[in-house]
N, CA, C and O atoms as a Tripos MOL2 file, in Angstrom:
@<TRIPOS>MOLECULE
protein
  264   263    66     0     0
PROTEIN
NO_CHARGES

@<TRIPOS>ATOM
      1 N          99.6430  138.2150  171.2690 N.3       1 MET1
      2 CA         99.6750  137.4290  172.4740 C.3       1 MET1
      3 C         100.7100  137.9650  173.4520 C.2       1 MET1
      4 O         100.7430  137.5290  174.6030 O.2       1 MET1
      5 N         101.5330  138.8730  173.0390 N.am      2 TYR2
      6 CA        102.5740  139.3660  173.9240 C.3       2 TYR2
      7 C         102.0150  140.4300  174.8520 C.2       2 TYR2
      8 O         101.2280  141.2820  174.4400 O.2       2 TYR2
      9 N         102.4190  140.3710  176.0680 N.am      3 GLY3
     10 CA        101.9790  141.3420  177.0530 C.3       3 GLY3
     11 C         101.9700  140.7030  178.4320 C.2       3 GLY3
     12 O         102.2230  139.5090  178.5870 O.2       3 GLY3
     13 N         101.6740  141.5180  179.4170 N.am      4 THR4
     14 CA        101.5890  140.9980  180.7680 C.3       4 THR4
     15 C         100.1240  140.8330  181.1360 C.2       4 THR4
     16 O          99.3150  141.7340  180.9170 O.2       4 THR4
     17 N          99.7970  139.7070  181.6810 N.am      5 TYR5
     18 CA         98.4200  139.4040  182.0270 C.3       5 TYR5
     19 C          98.1850  139.3680  183.5330 C.2       5 TYR5
     20 O          97.0380  139.3620  183.9800 O.2       5 TYR5
     21 N          99.2450  139.3450  184.3080 N.am      6 GLY6
     22 CA         99.1130  139.3890  185.7560 C.3       6 GLY6
     23 C          98.4640  138.1530  186.3390 C.2       6 GLY6
     24 O          98.7730  137.0260  185.9520 O.2       6 GLY6
     25 N          97.5670  138.3800  187.2680 N.am      7 ILE7
     26 CA         96.9490  137.2960  188.0170 C.3       7 ILE7
     27 C          96.0080  136.4570  187.1570 C.2       7 ILE7
     28 O          95.7510  135.2970  187.4790 O.2       7 ILE7
     29 N          95.4930  137.0240  186.0730 N.am      8 ILE8
     30 CA         94.5760  136.2780  185.2130 C.3       8 ILE8
     31 C          95.2810  135.1240  184.4970 C.2       8 ILE8
     32 O          94.6300  134.1980  184.0130 O.2       8 ILE8
     33 N          96.5940  135.1830  184.4320 N.am      9 SER9
     34 CA         97.3290  134.0850  183.7940 C.3       9 SER9
     35 C          97.3070  132.8040  184.6260 C.2       9 SER9
     36 O          97.6340  131.7330  184.1140 O.2       9 SER9
     37 N          96.9310  132.8990  185.8860 N.am     10 LEU10
     38 CA         96.8110  131.7060  186.7300 C.3      10 LEU10
     39 C          95.4670  131.0090  186.5670 C.2      10 LEU10
     40 O          95.2890  129.8890  187.0460 O.2      10 LEU10
     41 N          94.5330  131.6520  185.9040 N.am     11 LEU11
     42 CA         93.1990  131.0860  185.7400 C.3      11 LEU11
     43 C          93.1740  129.7380  185.0100 C.2      11 LEU11
     44 O          92.4570  128.8420  185.4560 O.2      11 LEU11
     45 N          93.9190  129.5450  183.9100 N.am     12 PRO12
     46 CA         93.9180  128.2130  183.2870 C.3      12 PRO12
     47 C          94.4780  127.1090  184.1840 C.2      12 PRO12
     48 O          93.9850  125.9810  184.1570 O.2      12 PRO12
     49 N          95.4910  127.4210  184.9670 N.am     13 VAL13
     50 CA         96.0820  126.4230  185.8620 C.3      13 VAL13
     51 C          95.1040  126.0560  186.9720 C.2      13 VAL13
     52 O          94.9320  124.8800  187.2950 O.2      13 VAL13
     53 N          94.4700  127.0640  187.5480 N.am     14 LEU14
     54 CA         93.4830  126.7920  188.5900 C.3      14 LEU14
     55 C          92.2900  126.0190  188.0370 C.2      14 LEU14
     56 O          91.7560  125.1270  188.6980 O.2      14 LEU14
     57 N          91.8790  126.3670  186.8250 N.am     15 THR15
     58 CA         90.7820  125.6430  186.1820 C.3      15 THR15
     59 C          91.1670  124.1920  185.9510 C.2      15 THR15
     60 O          90.3580  123.2920  186.1760 O.2      15 THR15
     61 N          92.3820  123.9600  185.5070 N.am     16 LEU16
     62 CA         92.8660  122.5990  185.2920 C.3      16 LEU16
     63 C          92.7980  121.7770  186.5750 C.2      16 LEU16
     64 O          92.3080  120.6470  186.5700 O.2      16 LEU16
     65 N          93.2800  122.3360  187.6510 N.am     17 ILE17
     66 CA         93.3120  121.6030  188.9160 C.3      17 ILE17
     67 C          91.9050  121.3360  189.4330 C.2      17 ILE17
     68 O          91.6010  120.2230  189.8630 O.2      17 ILE17
     69 N          91.0430  122.3510  189.3920 N.am     18 VAL18
     70 CA         89.6820  122.1870  189.9160 C.3      18 VAL18
     71 C          88.8860  121.1830  189.0870 C.2      18 VAL18
     72 O          88.2290  120.3020  189.6420 O.2      18 VAL18
     73 N          88.9400  121.3100  187.7640 N.am     19 VAL19
     74 CA         88.1790  120.3970  186.9130 C.3      19 VAL19
     75 C          88.7120  118.9720  187.0450 C.2      19 VAL19
     76 O          87.9310  118.0200  187.0450 O.2      19 VAL19
     77 N          90.0150  118.8150  187.1560 N.am     20 ALA20
     78 CA         90.5920  117.4770  187.3050 C.3      20 ALA20
     79 C          90.1860  116.8360  188.6320 C.2      20 ALA20
     80 O          89.9220  115.6350  188.6900 O.2      20 ALA20
     81 N          90.1390  117.6280  189.6820 N.am     21 LEU21
     82 CA         89.7490  117.0720  190.9820 C.3      21 LEU21
     83 C          88.2590  116.7420  191.0400 C.2      21 LEU21
     84 O          87.8630  115.7590  191.6660 O.2      21 LEU21
     85 N          87.4430  117.5530  190.3960 N.am     22 ILE22
     86 CA         85.9960  117.3100  190.4330 C.3      22 ILE22
     87 C          85.6140  116.1370  189.5410 C.2      22 ILE22
     88 O          84.8660  115.2570  189.9650 O.2      22 ILE22
     89 N          86.1180  116.1150  188.3080 N.am     23 THR23
     90 CA         85.6670  115.1100  187.3460 C.3      23 THR23
     91 C          86.5320  113.8490  187.3310 C.2      23 THR23
     92 O          86.0820  112.8040  186.8590 O.2      23 THR23
     93 N          87.7430  113.9250  187.8280 N.am     24 LYS24
     94 CA         88.6960  112.8050  187.8010 C.3      24 LYS24
     95 C          89.0450  112.3800  186.3760 C.2      24 LYS24
     96 O          89.4120  111.2290  186.1380 O.2      24 LYS24
     97 N          88.9300  113.3070  185.4370 N.am     25 ARG25
     98 CA         89.2500  113.0250  184.0310 C.3      25 ARG25
     99 C          90.3200  114.0280  183.5990 C.2      25 ARG25
    100 O          90.0950  115.2370  183.6290 O.2      25 ARG25
    101 N          91.4800  113.5180  183.2000 N.am     26 THR26
    102 CA         92.6000  114.4080  182.9210 C.3      26 THR26
    103 C          92.5420  115.0300  181.5250 C.2      26 THR26
    104 O          92.8680  116.2060  181.3620 O.2      26 THR26
    105 N          92.1360  114.2630  180.5270 N.am     27 PHE27
    106 CA         92.1480  114.7930  179.1650 C.3      27 PHE27
    107 C          91.1890  115.9640  179.0130 C.2      27 PHE27
    108 O          91.5420  116.9820  178.4180 O.2      27 PHE27
    109 N          89.9870  115.8300  179.5440 N.am     28 GLU28
    110 CA         89.0150  116.9050  179.4470 C.3      28 GLU28
    111 C          89.4770  118.1380  180.2180 C.2      28 GLU28
    112 O          89.2400  119.2680  179.7930 O.2      28 GLU28
    113 N          90.1320  117.9170  181.3420 N.am     29 SER29
    114 CA         90.6540  119.0290  182.1320 C.3      29 SER29
    115 C          91.7190  119.7920  181.3640 C.2      29 SER29
    116 O          91.7290  121.0230  181.3550 O.2      29 SER29
    117 N          92.6200  119.0480  180.7160 N.am     30 LEU30
    118 CA         93.6610  119.6910  179.9170 C.3      30 LEU30
    119 C          93.0670  120.4410  178.7270 C.2      30 LEU30
    120 O          93.5340  121.5230  178.3740 O.2      30 LEU30
    121 N          92.0500  119.8700  178.1180 N.am     31 LEU31
    122 CA         91.4010  120.5140  176.9860 C.3      31 LEU31
    123 C          90.7290  121.8180  177.3930 C.2      31 LEU31
    124 O          90.8670  122.8270  176.7010 O.2      31 LEU31
    125 N          90.0150  121.8100  178.4930 N.am     32 VAL32
    126 CA         89.3490  123.0260  178.9790 C.3      32 VAL32
    127 C          90.3780  124.0890  179.3480 C.2      32 VAL32
    128 O          90.2090  125.2590  179.0050 O.2      32 VAL32
    129 N          91.4370  123.6960  180.0390 N.am     33 ALA33
    130 CA         92.4660  124.6550  180.4430 C.3      33 ALA33
    131 C          93.2060  125.2250  179.2290 C.2      33 ALA33
    132 O          93.5510  126.4070  179.2130 O.2      33 ALA33
    133 N          93.4490  124.3970  178.2240 N.am     34 THR34
    134 CA         94.1100  124.8740  177.0070 C.3      34 THR34
    135 C          93.2410  125.8680  176.2560 C.2      34 THR34
    136 O          93.7270  126.9050  175.8030 O.2      34 THR34
    137 N          91.9720  125.5600  176.1250 N.am     35 LEU35
    138 CA         91.0630  126.4920  175.4500 C.3      35 LEU35
    139 C          90.9460  127.8080  176.2130 C.2      35 LEU35
    140 O          90.8950  128.8770  175.6040 O.2      35 LEU35
    141 N          90.9020  127.7350  177.5250 N.am     36 LEU36
    142 CA         90.8470  128.9520  178.3270 C.3      36 LEU36
    143 C          92.1250  129.7760  178.1710 C.2      36 LEU36
    144 O          92.0630  131.0030  178.0920 O.2      36 LEU36
    145 N          93.2700  129.1180  178.1260 N.am     37 ALA37
    146 CA         94.5310  129.8360  177.9240 C.3      37 ALA37
    147 C          94.5860  130.4810  176.5450 C.2      37 ALA37
    148 O          95.0970  131.5920  176.4030 O.2      37 ALA37
    149 N          94.0640  129.7970  175.5260 N.am     38 LEU38
    150 CA         94.0220  130.3830  174.1880 C.3      38 LEU38
    151 C          93.0940  131.5880  174.1360 C.2      38 LEU38
    152 O          93.4160  132.5920  173.5010 O.2      38 LEU38
    153 N          91.9600  131.4960  174.7900 N.am     39 ILE39
    154 CA         91.0200  132.6200  174.8140 C.3      39 ILE39
    155 C          91.6360  133.8140  175.5150 C.2      39 ILE39
    156 O          91.4990  134.9430  175.0410 O.2      39 ILE39
    157 N          92.3080  133.5930  176.6250 N.am     40 ILE40
    158 CA         92.9580  134.6910  177.3450 C.3      40 ILE40
    159 C          94.1180  135.2580  176.5350 C.2      40 ILE40
    160 O          94.2700  136.4750  176.4310 O.2      40 ILE40
    161 N          94.9240  134.3890  175.9710 N.am     41 GLY41
    162 CA         96.1320  134.8350  175.2870 C.3      41 GLY41
    163 C          95.8850  135.5050  173.9510 C.2      41 GLY41
    164 O          96.5760  136.4620  173.6040 O.2      41 GLY41
    165 N          94.9160  135.0210  173.1990 N.am     42 TYR42
    166 CA         94.6990  135.5470  171.8540 C.3      42 TYR42
    167 C          93.4780  136.4470  171.7430 C.2      42 TYR42
    168 O          93.1790  136.9260  170.6490 O.2      42 TYR42
    169 N          92.7770  136.6900  172.8130 N.am     43 LYS43
    170 CA         91.7050  137.6820  172.9020 C.3      43 LYS43
    171 C          90.7150  137.6510  171.7450 C.2      43 LYS43
    172 O          90.5160  138.6650  171.0770 O.2      43 LYS43
    173 N          90.1120  136.5390  171.5080 N.am     44 GLY44
    174 CA         89.0900  136.4720  170.4800 C.3      44 GLY44
    175 C          89.5210  135.7820  169.2070 C.2      44 GLY44
    176 O          88.6730  135.3530  168.4260 O.2      44 GLY44
    177 N          90.7990  135.6640  168.9790 N.am     45 TYR45
    178 CA         91.2970  134.9660  167.7950 C.3      45 TYR45
    179 C          91.8210  133.5870  168.1770 C.2      45 TYR45
    180 O          92.7630  133.0810  167.5670 O.2      45 TYR45
    181 N          91.2150  132.9930  169.1730 N.am     46 TRP46
    182 CA         91.7030  131.7400  169.7170 C.3      46 TRP46
    183 C          91.4980  130.5760  168.7540 C.2      46 TRP46
    184 O          92.3060  129.6480  168.7400 O.2      46 TRP46
    185 N          90.4380  130.6030  167.9510 N.am     47 PHE47
    186 CA         90.2020  129.4860  167.0510 C.3      47 PHE47
    187 C          91.2610  129.4310  165.9520 C.2      47 PHE47
    188 O          91.7280  128.3480  165.5970 O.2      47 PHE47
    189 N          91.6400  130.5790  165.4150 N.am     48 SER48
    190 CA         92.6830  130.5820  164.3840 C.3      48 SER48
    191 C          94.0290  130.1620  164.9760 C.2      48 SER48
    192 O          94.8210  129.5050  164.3000 O.2      48 SER48
    193 N          94.2960  130.5320  166.2240 N.am     49 ALA49
    194 CA         95.5280  130.1010  166.8790 C.3      49 ALA49
    195 C          95.5180  128.5980  167.1240 C.2      49 ALA49
    196 O          96.5350  127.9270  166.9500 O.2      49 ALA49
    197 N          94.3650  128.0740  167.5290 N.am     50 LEU50
    198 CA         94.2440  126.6360  167.7380 C.3      50 LEU50
    199 C          94.4150  125.8850  166.4290 C.2      50 LEU50
    200 O          95.0870  124.8540  166.3900 O.2      50 LEU50
    201 N          93.8190  126.3860  165.3610 N.am     51 TRP51
    202 CA         93.9050  125.7280  164.0570 C.3      51 TRP51
    203 C          95.3360  125.7710  163.5170 C.2      51 TRP51
    204 O          95.8180  124.7760  162.9760 O.2      51 TRP51
    205 N          96.0180  126.9030  163.6570 N.am     52 SER52
    206 CA         97.3950  126.9800  163.1580 C.3      52 SER52
    207 C          98.3250  126.0750  163.9650 C.2      52 SER52
    208 O          99.2520  125.4910  163.4030 O.2      52 SER52
    209 N          98.0940  125.9510  165.2640 N.am     53 SER53
    210 CA         98.8880  125.0360  166.0790 C.3      53 SER53
    211 C          98.6310  123.5880  165.6940 C.2      53 SER53
    212 O          99.5520  122.7720  165.6660 O.2      53 SER53
    213 N          97.3820  123.2740  165.3990 N.am     54 PHE54
    214 CA         97.0220  121.9210  164.9750 C.3      54 PHE54
    215 C          97.6680  121.5840  163.6360 C.2      54 PHE54
    216 O          98.1790  120.4790  163.4530 O.2      54 PHE54
    217 N          97.6480  122.5340  162.6980 N.am     55 ARG55
    218 CA         98.2820  122.3040  161.3970 C.3      55 ARG55
    219 C          99.7910  122.1480  161.5390 C.2      55 ARG55
    220 O         100.3950  121.3180  160.8590 O.2      55 ARG55
    221 N         100.4030  122.9380  162.4160 N.am     56 TRP56
    222 CA        101.8450  122.8380  162.6540 C.3      56 TRP56
    223 C         102.1900  121.4530  163.2020 C.2      56 TRP56
    224 O         103.1730  120.8400  162.7850 O.2      56 TRP56
    225 N         101.3710  120.9650  164.1420 N.am     57 LEU57
    226 CA        101.6030  119.6500  164.7110 C.3      57 LEU57
    227 C         101.4560  118.5600  163.6560 C.2      57 LEU57
    228 O         102.2570  117.6260  163.6200 O.2      57 LEU57
    229 N         100.4610  118.6640  162.8100 N.am     58 LEU58
    230 CA        100.2810  117.6760  161.7430 C.3      58 LEU58
    231 C         101.4540  117.6870  160.7610 C.2      58 LEU58
    232 O         101.8820  116.6340  160.2910 O.2      58 LEU58
    233 N         101.9680  118.8700  160.4550 N.am     59 ARG59
    234 CA        103.1310  118.9480  159.5690 C.3      59 ARG59
    235 C         104.3500  118.2990  160.1870 C.2      59 ARG59
    236 O         105.1160  117.6250  159.4970 O.2      59 ARG59
    237 N         104.5380  118.4950  161.4810 N.am     60 LYS60
    238 CA        105.6920  117.8950  162.1540 C.3      60 LYS60
    239 C         105.5730  116.3790  162.2240 C.2      60 LYS60
    240 O         106.5630  115.6620  162.0740 O.2      60 LYS60
    241 N         104.3690  115.9020  162.4520 N.am     61 ILE61
    242 CA        104.1780  114.4590  162.5600 C.3      61 ILE61
    243 C         104.2930  113.7690  161.2170 C.2      61 ILE61
    244 O         104.9670  112.7470  161.0950 O.2      61 ILE61
    245 N         103.6370  114.3250  160.2090 N.am     62 SER62
    246 CA        103.5700  113.6400  158.9170 C.3      62 SER62
    247 C         104.7490  113.9690  157.9960 C.2      62 SER62
    248 O         105.0340  113.2100  157.0690 O.2      62 SER62
    249 N         105.4220  115.0670  158.2350 N.am     63 GLY63
    250 CA        106.5080  115.4660  157.3490 C.3      63 GLY63
    251 C         106.0070  116.1480  156.0930 C.2      63 GLY63
    252 O         106.7950  116.4630  155.2020 O.2      63 GLY63
    253 N         104.7240  116.3770  156.0110 N.am     64 CYS64
    254 CA        104.1170  117.0110  154.8430 C.3      64 CYS64
    255 C         104.0790  118.5250  155.0600 C.2      64 CYS64
    256 O         103.8180  118.9920  156.1690 O.2      64 CYS64
    257 N         104.3370  119.2760  154.0110 N.am     65 PHE65
    258 CA        104.3340  120.7430  154.1210 C.3      65 PHE65
    259 C         103.1910  121.3120  153.3070 C.2      65 PHE65
    260 O         103.3880  121.7570  152.1760 O.2      65 PHE65
    261 N         102.0090  121.3010  153.8700 N.am     66 TRP66
    262 CA        100.8450  121.8820  153.2040 C.3      66 TRP66
    263 C         100.3290  123.0670  153.9450 C.2      66 TRP66
    264 O          99.3490  123.6800  153.5220 O.2      66 TRP66
@<TRIPOS>BOND
     1     1     2 1
     2     2     3 1
     3     3     4 2
     4     3     5 am
     5     5     6 1
     6     6     7 1
     7     7     8 2
     8     7     9 am
     9     9    10 1
    10    10    11 1
    11    11    12 2
    12    11    13 am
    13    13    14 1
    14    14    15 1
    15    15    16 2
    16    15    17 am
    17    17    18 1
    18    18    19 1
    19    19    20 2
    20    19    21 am
    21    21    22 1
    22    22    23 1
    23    23    24 2
    24    23    25 am
    25    25    26 1
    26    26    27 1
    27    27    28 2
    28    27    29 am
    29    29    30 1
    30    30    31 1
    31    31    32 2
    32    31    33 am
    33    33    34 1
    34    34    35 1
    35    35    36 2
    36    35    37 am
    37    37    38 1
    38    38    39 1
    39    39    40 2
    40    39    41 am
    41    41    42 1
    42    42    43 1
    43    43    44 2
    44    43    45 am
    45    45    46 1
    46    46    47 1
    47    47    48 2
    48    47    49 am
    49    49    50 1
    50    50    51 1
    51    51    52 2
    52    51    53 am
    53    53    54 1
    54    54    55 1
    55    55    56 2
    56    55    57 am
    57    57    58 1
    58    58    59 1
    59    59    60 2
    60    59    61 am
    61    61    62 1
    62    62    63 1
    63    63    64 2
    64    63    65 am
    65    65    66 1
    66    66    67 1
    67    67    68 2
    68    67    69 am
    69    69    70 1
    70    70    71 1
    71    71    72 2
    72    71    73 am
    73    73    74 1
    74    74    75 1
    75    75    76 2
    76    75    77 am
    77    77    78 1
    78    78    79 1
    79    79    80 2
    80    79    81 am
    81    81    82 1
    82    82    83 1
    83    83    84 2
    84    83    85 am
    85    85    86 1
    86    86    87 1
    87    87    88 2
    88    87    89 am
    89    89    90 1
    90    90    91 1
    91    91    92 2
    92    91    93 am
    93    93    94 1
    94    94    95 1
    95    95    96 2
    96    95    97 am
    97    97    98 1
    98    98    99 1
    99    99   100 2
   100    99   101 am
   101   101   102 1
   102   102   103 1
   103   103   104 2
   104   103   105 am
   105   105   106 1
   106   106   107 1
   107   107   108 2
   108   107   109 am
   109   109   110 1
   110   110   111 1
   111   111   112 2
   112   111   113 am
   113   113   114 1
   114   114   115 1
   115   115   116 2
   116   115   117 am
   117   117   118 1
   118   118   119 1
   119   119   120 2
   120   119   121 am
   121   121   122 1
   122   122   123 1
   123   123   124 2
   124   123   125 am
   125   125   126 1
   126   126   127 1
   127   127   128 2
   128   127   129 am
   129   129   130 1
   130   130   131 1
   131   131   132 2
   132   131   133 am
   133   133   134 1
   134   134   135 1
   135   135   136 2
   136   135   137 am
   137   137   138 1
   138   138   139 1
   139   139   140 2
   140   139   141 am
   141   141   142 1
   142   142   143 1
   143   143   144 2
   144   143   145 am
   145   145   146 1
   146   146   147 1
   147   147   148 2
   148   147   149 am
   149   149   150 1
   150   150   151 1
   151   151   152 2
   152   151   153 am
   153   153   154 1
   154   154   155 1
   155   155   156 2
   156   155   157 am
   157   157   158 1
   158   158   159 1
   159   159   160 2
   160   159   161 am
   161   161   162 1
   162   162   163 1
   163   163   164 2
   164   163   165 am
   165   165   166 1
   166   166   167 1
   167   167   168 2
   168   167   169 am
   169   169   170 1
   170   170   171 1
   171   171   172 2
   172   171   173 am
   173   173   174 1
   174   174   175 1
   175   175   176 2
   176   175   177 am
   177   177   178 1
   178   178   179 1
   179   179   180 2
   180   179   181 am
   181   181   182 1
   182   182   183 1
   183   183   184 2
   184   183   185 am
   185   185   186 1
   186   186   187 1
   187   187   188 2
   188   187   189 am
   189   189   190 1
   190   190   191 1
   191   191   192 2
   192   191   193 am
   193   193   194 1
   194   194   195 1
   195   195   196 2
   196   195   197 am
   197   197   198 1
   198   198   199 1
   199   199   200 2
   200   199   201 am
   201   201   202 1
   202   202   203 1
   203   203   204 2
   204   203   205 am
   205   205   206 1
   206   206   207 1
   207   207   208 2
   208   207   209 am
   209   209   210 1
   210   210   211 1
   211   211   212 2
   212   211   213 am
   213   213   214 1
   214   214   215 1
   215   215   216 2
   216   215   217 am
   217   217   218 1
   218   218   219 1
   219   219   220 2
   220   219   221 am
   221   221   222 1
   222   222   223 1
   223   223   224 2
   224   223   225 am
   225   225   226 1
   226   226   227 1
   227   227   228 2
   228   227   229 am
   229   229   230 1
   230   230   231 1
   231   231   232 2
   232   231   233 am
   233   233   234 1
   234   234   235 1
   235   235   236 2
   236   235   237 am
   237   237   238 1
   238   238   239 1
   239   239   240 2
   240   239   241 am
   241   241   242 1
   242   242   243 1
   243   243   244 2
   244   243   245 am
   245   245   246 1
   246   246   247 1
   247   247   248 2
   248   247   249 am
   249   249   250 1
   250   250   251 1
   251   251   252 2
   252   251   253 am
   253   253   254 1
   254   254   255 1
   255   255   256 2
   256   255   257 am
   257   257   258 1
   258   258   259 1
   259   259   260 2
   260   259   261 am
   261   261   262 1
   262   262   263 1
   263   263   264 2
@<TRIPOS>SUBSTRUCTURE
     1 MET1         2 RESIDUE 1 A MET
     2 TYR2         6 RESIDUE 1 A TYR
     3 GLY3        10 RESIDUE 1 A GLY
     4 THR4        14 RESIDUE 1 A THR
     5 TYR5        18 RESIDUE 1 A TYR
     6 GLY6        22 RESIDUE 1 A GLY
     7 ILE7        26 RESIDUE 1 A ILE
     8 ILE8        30 RESIDUE 1 A ILE
     9 SER9        34 RESIDUE 1 A SER
    10 LEU10       38 RESIDUE 1 A LEU
    11 LEU11       42 RESIDUE 1 A LEU
    12 PRO12       46 RESIDUE 1 A PRO
    13 VAL13       50 RESIDUE 1 A VAL
    14 LEU14       54 RESIDUE 1 A LEU
    15 THR15       58 RESIDUE 1 A THR
    16 LEU16       62 RESIDUE 1 A LEU
    17 ILE17       66 RESIDUE 1 A ILE
    18 VAL18       70 RESIDUE 1 A VAL
    19 VAL19       74 RESIDUE 1 A VAL
    20 ALA20       78 RESIDUE 1 A ALA
    21 LEU21       82 RESIDUE 1 A LEU
    22 ILE22       86 RESIDUE 1 A ILE
    23 THR23       90 RESIDUE 1 A THR
    24 LYS24       94 RESIDUE 1 A LYS
    25 ARG25       98 RESIDUE 1 A ARG
    26 THR26      102 RESIDUE 1 A THR
    27 PHE27      106 RESIDUE 1 A PHE
    28 GLU28      110 RESIDUE 1 A GLU
    29 SER29      114 RESIDUE 1 A SER
    30 LEU30      118 RESIDUE 1 A LEU
    31 LEU31      122 RESIDUE 1 A LEU
    32 VAL32      126 RESIDUE 1 A VAL
    33 ALA33      130 RESIDUE 1 A ALA
    34 THR34      134 RESIDUE 1 A THR
    35 LEU35      138 RESIDUE 1 A LEU
    36 LEU36      142 RESIDUE 1 A LEU
    37 ALA37      146 RESIDUE 1 A ALA
    38 LEU38      150 RESIDUE 1 A LEU
    39 ILE39      154 RESIDUE 1 A ILE
    40 ILE40      158 RESIDUE 1 A ILE
    41 GLY41      162 RESIDUE 1 A GLY
    42 TYR42      166 RESIDUE 1 A TYR
    43 LYS43      170 RESIDUE 1 A LYS
    44 GLY44      174 RESIDUE 1 A GLY
    45 TYR45      178 RESIDUE 1 A TYR
    46 TRP46      182 RESIDUE 1 A TRP
    47 PHE47      186 RESIDUE 1 A PHE
    48 SER48      190 RESIDUE 1 A SER
    49 ALA49      194 RESIDUE 1 A ALA
    50 LEU50      198 RESIDUE 1 A LEU
    51 TRP51      202 RESIDUE 1 A TRP
    52 SER52      206 RESIDUE 1 A SER
    53 SER53      210 RESIDUE 1 A SER
    54 PHE54      214 RESIDUE 1 A PHE
    55 ARG55      218 RESIDUE 1 A ARG
    56 TRP56      222 RESIDUE 1 A TRP
    57 LEU57      226 RESIDUE 1 A LEU
    58 LEU58      230 RESIDUE 1 A LEU
    59 ARG59      234 RESIDUE 1 A ARG
    60 LYS60      238 RESIDUE 1 A LYS
    61 ILE61      242 RESIDUE 1 A ILE
    62 SER62      246 RESIDUE 1 A SER
    63 GLY63      250 RESIDUE 1 A GLY
    64 CYS64      254 RESIDUE 1 A CYS
    65 PHE65      258 RESIDUE 1 A PHE
    66 TRP66      262 RESIDUE 1 A TRP
């Protein structure tokens, strides 16, 4: 995920703003923008990055280390 992405790094933010203004729904806008940022940042391995982040969050919330 390390590297410079230039102008393409603004795409998730612009997507967030446009989708939020069109649909008036914030959660879906954040979800779409997050998935787009993961796809750009992890170049095809976005699902494993999403899953590992989800597991990390569950461990922090529950205190369980699985």
